[in-house]
C-alpha positions as CSV (number, residue, x, y, z in Angstrom):
1,G,0.0,0.1,0.1
2,K,0.7,3.6,-0.2
3,C,2.7,5.0,2.8
4,V,1.3,7.9,4.5
5,N,3.1,10.7,6.1
6,I,1.3,11.7,9.0
7,P,2.2,15.1,10.5
8,V,3.4,15.4,14.1
9,V,2.3,18.5,15.8
10,C,4.5,19.9,18.4
11,T,2.5,19.7,21.7
12,G,4.7,23.0,22.9
13,G,2.9,24.9,19.6
14,I,-0.5,24.1,20.9
15,L,0.3,25.4,24.7
16,A,1.6,28.5,23.3
17,L,-1.2,28.9,20.9
18,E,-3.9,28.1,23.6
19,E,-1.8,30.6,25.9
20,S,-2.3,33.2,23.4
21,L,-6.0,32.5,22.4
22,M,-6.7,32.8,26.4
23,K,-4.6,36.1,26.5
24,N,-6.5,37.4,23.6
25,S,-10.0,36.5,25.2
26,E,-8.8,38.2,28.7
27,T,-7.8,41.4,26.8
28,K,-11.2,41.9,25.0
29,K,-13.1,41.2,27.9
30,K,-10.9,43.7,30.0
31,I,-11.6,46.5,27.1
32,Q,-15.5,45.2,27.1
33,E,-15.3,45.5,31.1
34,V,-14.0,49.0,31.2
35,G,-15.4,50.1,28.0
36,K,-19.0,49.2,29.8
37,R,-18.3,51.1,32.8
38,E,-17.2,54.2,30.9
39,F,-20.5,54.3,28.5
40,L,-22.6,53.9,31.9
41,K,-21.1,56.8,33.5
42,K,-20.5,59.1,30.6
43,G,-23.0,57.8,27.8
44,F,-22.2,57.0,24.2
45,K,-21.2,60.3,23.0
46,D,-18.9,61.6,26.1
47,A,-17.3,58.6,26.4
48,S,-13.4,58.5,25.7
49,L,-11.7,56.0,23.7
50,N,-8.6,57.2,25.0
51,H,-9.6,56.8,28.7
52,I,-11.0,53.4,27.8
53,V,-7.5,52.0,26.5
54,T,-5.8,53.7,29.4
55,K,-7.9,52.3,32.0
56,A,-8.0,48.9,30.8
57,G,-4.2,49.1,30.6
58,F,-3.6,48.8,27.0
59,T,-2.4,50.8,24.1
60,K,-5.0,52.0,21.4
61,G,-3.4,49.7,18.7
62,A,-4.4,46.8,21.2
63,F,-7.9,48.0,21.3
64,Y,-8.1,48.2,17.3
65,G,-6.9,44.3,17.2
66,Y,-10.4,43.8,18.3
67,Y,-12.7,46.8,17.4
68,A,-12.7,49.6,14.8
69,D,-13.9,52.1,17.3
70,K,-16.1,52.8,20.1
71,T,-18.9,52.5,18.0
72,A,-18.0,49.1,17.4
73,L,-17.4,48.2,21.0
74,F,-20.8,49.6,22.2
75,E,-22.9,47.4,19.7
76,D,-21.0,44.3,20.9
77,L,-21.9,45.3,24.2
78,V,-25.6,45.7,23.5
79,S,-26.4,43.9,19.9
80,A,-26.9,40.3,21.4
81,A,-29.6,41.2,24.0
82,A,-31.1,43.9,21.5
83,D,-31.6,41.4,18.8
84,G,-32.6,39.1,21.2
85,L,-35.4,41.0,22.7
86,L,-36.6,42.0,19.1
87,N,-36.9,38.3,18.0
88,Q,-38.8,37.4,21.2
89,F,-41.3,40.4,20.2
90,K,-41.6,38.9,16.5
91,D,-42.1,35.5,18.3
92,A,-45.1,37.1,20.3
93,Q,-46.6,38.6,17.3
94,K,-46.4,35.4,15.3
95,A,-48.1,33.8,18.6
96,H,-51.1,36.0,18.3
97,F,-51.6,35.1,14.5
98,D,-51.6,31.5,15.6
99,L,-54.7,32.2,17.7
100,I,-56.7,32.7,14.7
101,P,-56.9,29.5,12.9
102,E,-57.0,28.0,16.7
103,N,-60.5,30.2,17.4
104,R,-58.5,31.3,20.6
105,T,-58.5,35.1,19.8
106,K,-60.4,35.9,23.2
107,Q,-57.2,34.9,25.0
108,S,-54.9,37.7,23.1
109,R,-54.8,39.9,26.3
110,E,-54.0,37.0,28.1
111,L,-51.1,35.8,26.0
112,S,-49.7,39.4,25.4
113,T,-49.3,39.5,29.5
114,Q,-47.7,36.0,29.3
115,Y,-44.9,37.5,26.8
116,L,-44.6,40.5,28.7
117,R,-43.4,38.6,31.7
118,H,-40.9,36.6,29.2
119,F,-39.8,39.9,28.1
120,V,-39.3,41.5,31.7
121,E,-37.2,38.5,32.7
122,Y,-34.9,38.8,29.7
123,I,-34.3,42.3,30.3
124,Y,-33.5,41.7,33.7
125,E,-30.9,38.8,32.6
126,H,-29.2,41.5,30.6
127,F,-30.0,44.4,32.7
128,D,-26.6,46.3,31.9
129,S,-27.2,45.9,27.9
130,F,-30.4,47.5,28.4
131,K,-29.3,50.0,30.8
132,L,-26.9,51.0,28.1
133,I,-29.6,51.2,25.4
134,L,-31.8,53.0,27.0
135,C,-29.8,55.4,29.0
136,C,-26.6,55.7,27.0
137,A,-27.1,55.4,23.1
138,N,-27.5,58.8,22.0
139,G,-25.2,58.8,19.0
140,T,-25.8,55.0,18.4
141,K,-28.0,53.0,16.0
142,Y,-29.8,52.2,19.0
143,E,-30.9,55.7,20.1
144,N,-34.3,54.9,18.7
145,Y,-34.6,51.6,20.3
146,I,-38.1,51.7,21.9
147,H,-39.4,54.0,19.0
148,D,-38.3,51.0,16.7
149,L,-40.1,48.3,18.7
150,V,-43.0,50.5,19.1
151,A,-43.5,51.0,15.1
152,L,-42.9,47.6,14.7
153,E,-45.5,46.5,17.4
154,V,-48.1,48.9,16.1
155,A,-47.7,47.8,12.4
156,R,-47.9,44.0,13.2
157,T,-51.1,44.4,15.5
158,E,-52.7,46.5,13.1
159,Q,-52.3,43.8,10.6
160,Y,-53.9,41.6,13.4
161,F,-56.8,43.7,13.7
162,T,-57.5,43.8,10.2
163,V,-57.6,40.2,9.9
164,L,-59.6,39.9,13.1
165,R,-62.3,42.4,11.4
166,E,-62.4,40.6,8.4
167,Q,-63.7,37.8,10.1
168,G,-65.8,39.4,12.4
169,K,-64.0,39.0,15.6
170,L,-63.0,42.3,16.3
171,K,-65.2,45.0,17.3
172,G,-64.4,49.0,17.8
173,N,-61.7,51.1,16.7
174,A,-59.0,53.3,17.4
175,S,-56.9,55.7,14.9
176,P,-53.4,54.8,14.0
177,E,-52.2,57.6,15.8
178,L,-53.9,56.8,19.1
179,H,-52.7,53.2,18.6
180,H,-48.9,54.5,18.4
181,M,-49.5,56.8,21.5
182,I,-50.8,54.1,23.7
183,T,-48.2,51.7,22.6
184,S,-45.4,54.1,23.0
185,A,-46.6,54.8,26.8
186,Y,-47.0,51.2,27.6
187,F,-43.2,50.1,26.2
188,T,-41.8,53.6,27.9
189,A,-43.6,52.6,31.0
190,V,-42.3,49.0,30.8
191,F,-38.7,49.9,30.4
192,E,-38.8,52.6,33.2
193,T,-37.8,49.6,35.1
194,V,-34.4,49.6,33.6
195,I,-34.1,53.5,33.6
196,H,-34.8,53.9,37.3
197,D,-33.0,50.5,38.4
198,M,-36.0,48.7,39.8
199,P,-35.0,45.8,41.5
200,R,-36.0,42.4,39.8
201,E,-38.8,41.4,42.3
202,K,-40.4,44.9,42.4
203,A,-40.3,45.0,38.6
204,I,-42.2,42.0,38.0
205,G,-45.1,43.5,40.7
206,Y,-44.9,46.7,38.8
207,I,-45.4,44.7,35.5
208,E,-48.5,42.7,36.6
209,E,-50.2,46.0,37.8
210,L,-49.3,47.7,34.4
211,A,-50.7,45.1,32.2
212,V,-53.8,45.2,34.2
213,F,-54.1,49.0,33.7
214,F,-53.4,49.0,29.8
215,N,-55.4,45.9,29.4
216,S,-58.4,47.6,30.8
217,G,-57.7,50.5,28.6
218,W,-57.8,48.3,25.9
219,D,-60.9,46.2,26.4
220,G,-62.4,50.0,26.7
221,L,-61.4,50.4,23.0
222,F,-61.9,47.1,21.7
223,C,-63.7,43.8,21.9
224,I,-62.0,40.7,20.6
225,Q,-64.3,37.9,20.1
């Protein structure tokens, strides 16, 4: 048969690579930790890249090995949490549409409240990220995060209402402007828990009361059958 040459990997080389990767990971983590503190303290606009690298104990060259600029660092700190909540909103909206063929649209309010509880738990699992988004994001693509969520929610809910009306399952009406205002007030109230550093348990109780208040208002405008 043919003679096969099997390359021999130097154990010392593997160890050196592992040490290098670990060091790189620790360097990036340090930059993230210091960057997060700087953004939380000063906001994105006033945060100093020089201050971040100095506090982290690295040169700008080391920083640029990981991030192109402070915008990239900020986005790395918040993007996973922001995208995760957005995807949960989309799942919630789909779940409402799934009620229609199951003839369970009367459960819309209950379903909304269930998802709200999930949202709040998720937000508190990523509290610092949402603190950055809500309080420190001016000058980044996340500065209108709440408004973007509201716009998405209103657009999909209007589509949901249209389907319900066509099937005779919705009575009542509200202008798109009023719908937007109510939804904006609702979302703003929910995120106040983060803005005011409300403890998790207190926030959960607050959300339950908030849901009762807004659901009562919606029920005054619409009757879903």
